[in-house]
N, C-alpha and C positions, 0 to 999 in steps of 0.2 A: 352592469357595465360590461362591454365586450372585452375579450382578451386583446391585449396590445402587444406589439413587438417594439423593442428599442434597438435601433441599428447600432452596430459596432464592428470592430475589426475582426472579431472571432465569431463563434456561433452566436446566434441572436438571443440575447437574454429574454426570457418570457415573463411578462407581467400578468399574473393571474387575475381573472375577472372578479372573483369574490373570495372571501376569507375562509370558506369552508371546503370547497371542492377544487381539486387540482385538475386542470385540463391537460391530461397526460398526452393526448394526441398532439397538442401544440408543442409540448416539450419534446416529444419524440421527433417531430418534424424539424425542430430547430437543431437537435443534437446529432441526429443520425449521420449527416454529412461529415462529421468530425470523427466518426468511429469506423475503423477498418477491420477487415479480416486478414489474418496472416497465415500463410502456409509455408512450412519449412520442409525441404526434402534433402536428405543426405544418404546416398546409396539407396538401400531398400527401405530405409526408415523415413518416417514423416511425422509431422505434428501440425496441429492447427490451433490458432489462438486469435486474440483480438489485440487492438491497439487504438490509441487516440492520437490525432494529429496535433502537433505542438506549434507548428509555424508554417508559413507559406513556402519555406525552403524545402519542406518535405521530411522534416524530422518527426518521428513517431515514437511515442512512449509505449512500452509493453513490459511484460515480465521476462526476466532472464531465462526462466525455465521454458518459455515459449520458443526463444530463438537460440538457445545455447547449442543446439545441433546444427545451426546455420553457419558456424565458423568455417566448416569445411564442406558446406552444402550450398543450397540455393534458397533464397527467401523471396517470396512473391506476396504482394499486397493487393487486395481487392478493395477498391474504393466503393463508396455508397452508390455510385452510378454504374457499378459492375465492370469498370475498366480495371485491368490487371497491370501492375507495375513491378519491376524488379527493385529489390532493396538490398542494402548492405548494412552490416553492424557497425555502428559508430562507437559504442562502448557498452560495457555491461558491469553491473555491480551485484555479484552473487549474494553478498551479505544482506542486501535489502530486496533481492529478487527483482531488481529493476534493470531495464535495458533501453537503449535508444537505437533505432534503425533509421535509415534515410533512403528515400526513394532516389534511384539513380537518375531518373528523368522526370522530376515532379511537374505535374500540370500547373497551369497558371491560376487555376480557380480553386485551390485547396481551401478548406474551411477549418482553421484551427479551433480546438476546444477552448471554451472560456472557463477560467478557474474561479472557484468560489472561495469564500472565507471559511475555512474549516473551523476556526475558533467560534463561529456563530452557529455551528451545527449542534443540535440538541437531540437527546434520546426521544424518540417518538416522531421525529421529523419524517415526512414522506420522501421517498427516494425512488429513482428508477435506475435499473441496470440495463446497459445496452452492450451487446457483444455478438459473438459467433459461436454459441453453444452447439455442440454436435454438428458443426459445419453449417448451421442455419443462420446465415449472416443477417445482421440487422434485427435480431430478436430483442424485444424489450420486455422486461418484467418490472413490477412495482412492489414496494414494501415499505418498511420504515427503518429508521436507525434503531437497532435493538440495544446497542451499547457503544460507548466510546472508550478509548484507551484500553481495548481488550488485548492483553498480551498473548501473542500467538507464536509458538515455536513450531517450525516445520522442518522435518527431515525425513529421509527415506525409512527410518525406523519407527516413525510415529504415524500410525494410520488414523488416529482419531482426529487430528487436525492436519489435513493434507494441504500442502502448498501446491503440489503439481496437479493441476486439473486442465491443462491443455491436452487435447486429444493426442494419444499415441506417444507421449513423452513424459519422462519423470526426471526429478532432480537427481544429480549425481550423488553417490553415497556419502561423499565428504562435505556436502553442502548443508549448512544449517542456517535457516532464516529466522530471525526474531523480529516481529512486527508489532508496533503500537497501533493496532488495527481499529477500524470502524467495523462493528458487527452489524449485519443487515439481514432482514427477513426476505428481501427480494430474491427470487429464485435465480441461482447461478449454477451452472453445470459445466462439465468438461468442454473446453473451447472458449469459455468466458474469460479465461486468464488474459489480463492486460486490457480488458474492456473498461467502460466508463460507469461509474456510480455518480449520478447527478442529483442535485436538489430540484425543488419544484420550479426554480428559475432556469433550469437547464445548465447549471454551472457544475463543473467537475469538483466533487468533494473527495473522491477516492478512485483508485485503480483496483478493480476486482482482482484478487490474487489467490485466494484459498477458500476451502470449504471444510466444515466439520462433517465427519461421517460416522456411522455407527460401526464401522469396521467392515472389511471386505477381504476376500481371498485375493491372492496376488494376481490372479488371472481374470479378475472381474473389474468393471468400471464402477466408480463411485458416483453418486448423484446427489442432488439437492435434498436436504432435510430441513431447510428453512434457517440454516445457520451458515452464513457466508461472511467473508472478511475482505476488507479493502484497505490498501495502503493509503494513508492520508495524503490529500492533494498537496499540502505544503511540503511534505517529504518528497513526493513525486517531482514537484517543481525544482526543489533544491538539488536532488540527485541528478535529474536529467540535465539541468543546466551545467553541472560539472562534467557530465559525460559528453555533452556537446562541445564544451569549451576545451577539455583536455583529454577526453577519452577514458577517464577513470574517475572514481569518486573517493573522497576522503571519509574515513569512518571516525565519528566522534569517540573520544576516549575519556573515561572517568578515572580509571586506574585502580580498580578494586576487583578482588574475587569474592564472590558471595555465595550463600546458600539460603534456602528458605529458613526464616527464623521467626521467633516470637519474643516480644519485649513486654515488660510490665511497667505501666505508667499510671500512677495514682490508683494502684490496685486493680487496674483494668489491663487485660492482655490484648496486645495489638500485633497483628502479623506484619511482616516486612521482609527485607533482604538483610541477612546478618553478614557483616563484613568479616571475612576470614583472613584476608591479607590486603595490604595497601602497598602499591608499587612506589618505590622511592622516587621522589621528584615528580610524581604524577599530579594531575589536578586535584585529586582527592587528598593526597598528602599535603599539598600546599594549602588546601582549604581547611585542614585540621581534622579530617575523617580518621578514625582510629579502628584498629582491629577490635572486634567485639561490639562495635556500634551496630544498631539495627536501623536501617533506612526505611522509613515508613511513608515517605511522600516526596514528590518532586514538583515544585511549582504548583502546589495545591492539588495535585493528582495523587491519589493513594498508590503506594507501592505495596503490592501484596506478596512479593516473593522475588527470587533471583531473576526469573524470566521477565517479570514485570519491570524490574529495574533496567535490565538489558534493553528491553523494548523502548522504554522511555528515553534512555541515553541515545540509542541509535536513531530515534526520531528527531533528535536535535541536530544543530549544525556546529561545526568546529568554530570555536570562539564564542559560542553562546554562554552566558552566565546563568546558571540554574540555582535554585534554592532547594536544598535538601532538608527534609524533616528527619532528624536523627534522634533516636532514643539511646540514652547513655546514663547509666547509674540511676535508673528509675525516673529520669527527667527527659523532657524533649527540648531540643534546641534546633535552631535553624543555621545551616552552614551554606554559604555561597561558594560555588565552585565554577570556574571558567574552564570549559571543556577543551581539551587539546585534540589533535588529530593523529591518525596513523594510516 
């Protein structure tokens, strides 16, 4: 059977011709018009990154660390047809490393990205990364989903899991990003930040945002070692919608401080996030979480430590009700908590 395309209002979903081989050429042709290159200049400094088109009004999703220098500078966007357009910042959310910019004079033929169902993504699924690595716009690489719900903490002091990989720019020293990430083997490099990670149907499942490195000196660039991370598409959609509608995003709040911990249940040790304190009146307090509890899971996803819990909470939306697996007094119980916002 030949490959087919199904028409729609966004990028054209790709129907693969057989069940064993992905026609990546067809996927790339469908998705490339929805991925842009971003250049930020501020004084003598500059940065390059990527972005994905969200709608026909010219809103574009990217990483905060790509455009943070554009608050007092200039942002230009190069579309797939090589036309260059000015853009302004609509809103940023440093905590998730997401941002929305908008073309000041968007053309009438923009192609928004199509969003996929992240809940259907499985480890081993084939994926394609599209972006602007090293200034090479429209570059595509392929790989697989290596892991789901990978907790990634990025800051200027942690070189092993670097969030900043837009060219020429780094996160500010006081910025810490915690992500419930999709890990991929698709090669991503400096400049891929804010680009698309798509499935075999050409649908967005993540926004490429960070890479793991083996460590590097402060004056050298880091590159791909086959471990890249992307912000889940459902989180991208939720945060960017907030940024477009009100210019800022609300952070989900559980209301606990934790550290890495271990509990013993039925004679078996299990890792988790040990609760050190519970804020009075918080969702955790209302749900019955106590100091000394060890949280080992959320909605069926294992919690392996403090960062893992923070990543899972931050990936939710304010008002979501989550089920926590809590180890207490050598037994495990489930506690439902409705997340607040801050």
